[in-house]
N, C-alpha and C positions, 0 to 999 in steps of 0.2 A: 710595170715595174714601181715600187714603191719610192715615195719622195722622200729627199736629205732634208729638201729646205723647202718651205711653202711662205708665201708671202701674202696676204688677204686684205683689200681693201687700202693697202698703203698711199697715205699723201704725205708728204715731206714738202717742208717750206724751207727758204732760204731768207732768214731774216722774216718781213711779213710777206715776201713774194711766194705763193705757192707753185711747186714745181713739179710733184708728180700727184696725180689726180686718180686713186681709187685702184690702184694697182693690183692686179692679181697675177702669181706666178706659181708654178709648180715645176721644182727641179728635181729629177730623178737621182737615185743613187748612182746611176754611173751612166756615161754618154756625156754630150756637149750641146749647150743651148748656146745660141747666137742672139745678141740684141743688136738692132739694126736701126739707124734713123738718122735725121740731119743734125749738124751741128747744133746744140742748144734743146735737144728734143728730150732731154731727162736720161738718157742713157748712165752717164758716169754718177748722177743722185741717187740712181737705182741700187747700182753697184755699192755706194758707200753706205747707203740704208740697208742693204742686205749685210754688208762687213761690220755693222756698229760704229762705223765713221759718223755717221748721222743718224739720228733718231727720229721716227716718223711721229707727225702729230697725231694722226688716226693709224688704224690699221694695225696689224699682228703679223711677226716673223715669229716661225718656228723652224728650229734646227734640231734633227735629229728626235723630233718628239717633243722637245723642250722648247717652251717661249722665251724666247731671247729678246723681244722687242725694245727692250729698253738696256739690255745688256751690254756693257763696254765690250769693244772690239777684241780686247785681250781676254775675255772670257771667252768668246767666239772660236779664236784661234787656239787656244788651249782644250777646246773641243773637237777641232779639228778644221776649222775653216781656213783656208789659206786665201790672201788676196796680194795682187801684183799691180800697184795703181799705175796710173798714165803718168807719174813724175818718179816711178822705180825708187827712188829713195835710196839708193846704194851708197855706199862710202867710198867716194873718189880716192881718197888718201889712202885706203887700205887695199890689200891684194884681193885677188877672186879669191884666193884660201881663205884669207880671214872675212869677207863677206860671207861666204858659204858657211864658215863655224858659227856665225851668227844663226843662222836658220837651224842648224843643229842643235845649238843649245837650246834653242826653243821647245825642241821634243825631247832633250836630253840625249839626243842621238851620237854616234860616233864620227869621227873626223874623216870616215869611208867614205867618198864622195864619187865612189864606182857607179853608182846609179845615174848620176847628174853627168858624168862623164860621158857614159853610154848614150844619154839623150843628145848632149852637146859635146862631142869629141873635141871643139877647138877650144873649151874650156879647160881641157887637160892639158893642153899646152902651153896655158896663160896662167897657169895658177900661180906663180909668184908674182906677175903683172899687176901693177897698181890699176884699181878698176877706172879711174878717171881717164886713163890713157887708152882705155878699149873704144873700138867703134860702137856704134848707136845698136846695132844687133846684138852684138857680144854683151852689151851692159842689159839688154833684154833679156838676155841667155842667164845674165847671173842672176838677176833679180827674180825669175822664174826657178832657177834651181835653187835659189833660198828660201822660196816660199815652199818647195817642195818636201825640204829637208825638215821642216815642222810636221812632216808625215800627216796633211791634211788628207781627208775624205771629200772634200768639196774644195775647188780653188775658182776665185774670180780673178779675171784677167781683163783690163781697162788698155785697150787698143795695144796689144802684144806685138803688133806689125808696124806701129806708127812710126816714120822716119828710118825703116828698115832697108837696106839695099836687097835687092829682089832674091839673089843668091841665098840670103840668110833668112828671107821669108819663107822659101821652101822648107829649110831646116826647122823653123819653128812650127809652121803647118802640120809637118810630119810629127814633131813632139807631142802638139794638141793631138791628133789623132791615135798615139801611143797611149797617151794619158787616159783619153775619155774610153778607151777599153779596160780600162781597169777603176775608174774613177768618176766623179761628177766635176765636170768643167763648165763655167760659164764665160761667155767671152763678150765683150764689146768691141767691134771693128768696123772700121771703114772700108775696108777691102772686102766688098762684099762676095766676089766669086770665092775667095778662100773661106769666107766666114760661112757659106752655104756648103762649103765641099767639107769642112771638118766637122760641121754640126749634124744632129739628126733633127733638131727642132730649132724654129725661127720665130722671134718676137720682134715687130717694128714698131717702133714708138713714134709718135708724133704729138707735140705739145705736152708732154708730160702724161700720156694716155699709150698703152697698147693699143694699137691703129689695125694691127695684121697679124695673124699667128699661125703656125703651119708648120706641115712638113718640109723640111729645108729641101729635099730632094726635087720637090716640085714647084717649090716658092718662087724658083727663078722664071717660070713661065707664068707668075700671076702677073697681070698688067698693074694690078693696085701697087706692086712692090715699087717699080718704078717713078710713079707719081708721089710715093709716098718718100722715096730719098733725093728727090729731084732738089737743086737748090732753091 
């Protein structure tokens, strides 16, 4: 399958400290890739580099065949790259509807949120509720829905189930599976079983490098996985 995003030789620094070391990544134009690793392995830094929140010191990022290595996040969003960061950045004082409207404005879309309510039925019951009063899982749904209303062809999600009640985790997992059937999805996730269940390919990072990668369906049986994820 053709790639929608390619990263080659990516090296990224925070201040003078190098965090990513010669990362190569190929993201197909449909399906899900999971990025796993211990805390501090460089997973979030990789997502930020791919989204344009950080610029690599070396290497190249291509999106839809265009070199976006040093392009700002706004340009990538306009090209169809959506992102849901770990800290969400939803507007707590605004209603669910108003938060979603911001996503629709990015793509000049309508205020018809039928697709989002189909993915997350409970949001349909909370459209007029202030986002700050929602549960952690519901706030995750708002953030994902808002990103999807930008009409992305690739969406990057950082810890989509972190701090989420078990029942809602299952709803988010089902949403990710549905999305991956029609677009490209990249997730950073600590919930290993879920990550391997919803993805086709898996990358495991260690100390800023990709230490292991392969088919998600067989990754669970790889003895190196437990070693690389052990505290």
